C-alpha positions in Angstrom: -30.5 108.6 55.6 -27.4 106.5 55.2 -27.5 105.1 58.7 -31.0 103.7 58.3 -30.3 101.8 55.1 -30.4 98.0 55.5 -27.1 97.6 53.6 -25.3 99.6 56.3 -26.8 97.6 59.1 -26.0 94.3 57.3 -22.4 95.5 56.8 -22.0 96.4 60.5 -23.4 93.0 61.5 -20.9 91.2 59.2 -18.0 93.2 60.4 -18.9 92.4 64.1 -19.3 88.7 63.2 -15.9 88.6 61.4 -14.1 90.3 64.3 -15.8 88.0 66.8 -15.0 84.9 64.7 -11.4 85.9 64.4 -11.0 86.7 68.1 -12.7 83.6 69.4 -11.1 81.4 66.8 -7.6 82.7 67.6 -8.2 82.4 71.4 -9.4 78.8 71.2 -6.6 77.8 68.8 -4.0 79.3 71.2 -5.6 77.6 74.2 -5.9 74.3 72.4 -2.3 74.6 71.2 -1.0 75.2 74.8 -3.2 72.5 76.2 -1.8 70.0 73.7 1.7 71.4 74.1 2.0 72.3 70.4 5.0 74.4 69.3 4.4 78.2 68.9 0.7 78.1 69.5 0.2 81.9 69.4 2.1 82.5 66.2 0.6 79.6 64.2 -2.9 80.4 65.6 -2.8 83.8 64.0 -1.7 82.3 60.6 -4.5 79.7 60.7 -7.2 82.2 61.7 -6.2 84.8 59.2 -6.5 82.1 56.5 -9.9 81.0 57.9 -11.3 84.5 58.1 -10.1 85.3 54.6 -11.8 82.3 53.1 -15.0 83.0 55.0 -15.1 86.7 53.9 -14.4 85.8 50.2 -17.0 83.0 50.2 -19.6 85.2 52.0 -19.2 87.9 49.3 -19.6 85.3 46.5 -22.5 83.4 48.1 -25.2 84.5 50.6 -24.2 84.4 54.3 -25.9 81.0 54.9 -24.4 79.3 51.8 -21.1 81.0 52.3 -21.0 79.8 55.9 -21.7 76.2 54.9 -19.3 76.1 52.0 -16.6 77.9 54.0 -17.1 75.5 56.9 -16.2 72.5 54.6 -13.3 74.3 52.9 -12.0 75.8 56.1 -12.2 72.5 58.0 -10.1 70.7 55.4 -7.7 73.6 54.8 -7.4 74.3 58.6 -6.7 70.6 59.3 -4.0 70.5 56.7 -2.4 73.7 57.9 -2.6 72.7 61.6 -1.2 69.2 60.9 1.6 70.8 58.9 2.5 73.7 61.2 2.0 71.9 64.5 3.2 68.5 63.2 0.0 66.8 64.3 -2.1 64.0 62.9 -4.4 65.1 60.1 -7.5 63.4 61.6 -6.9 65.0 65.1 -6.5 68.4 63.4 -9.7 67.8 61.3 -11.7 67.1 64.5 -10.3 70.2 66.2 -10.9 72.5 63.2 -14.4 71.2 62.4 -15.6 71.5 66.0 -14.1 75.0 66.4 -15.5 76.3 63.2 -18.9 74.8 63.9 -19.0 76.4 67.3 -18.0 79.8 66.0 -20.4 79.6 63.1 -23.3 78.9 65.4 -22.1 81.7 67.7 -22.0 84.0 64.6 -25.6 83.2 63.7 -26.7 84.0 67.2 -24.8 87.3 67.1 -26.3 88.0 63.7 -29.9 87.4 65.0 -29.3 89.5 68.1 -27.8 92.4 66.2 -30.5 92.2 63.6 -33.1 92.5 66.3 -31.2 95.4 67.9 -31.2 97.3 64.5 -34.9 96.6 64.1 -35.6 98.1 67.5 -33.6 101.3 66.9 -34.9 101.9 63.4 
């Protein structure tokens, strides 16, 4: 059956991870922007996180999930720091610290979710 194929389960896991990544990333970016009194934290947070998730999805399709996560972490940290420093008019190094910490936390959370969902699909199959 289609529902029992591993590719379907893998696809569901990735979709859940991408949605979780986007929601958490956007929420933390908005919170941090308000805490630091950056201008338009909600609007710019959406832009930054859409770019982040786009790069992650593209790289994860090109590479495996693990390698895609590592490569996208490096690219997204630098790209995110540049975008945040430009949009919010902040120092590049401060933006790089923020983006690298945020992305690392969300990637670790994504791996935990992937492991838990993988175990869940093993139990129900």
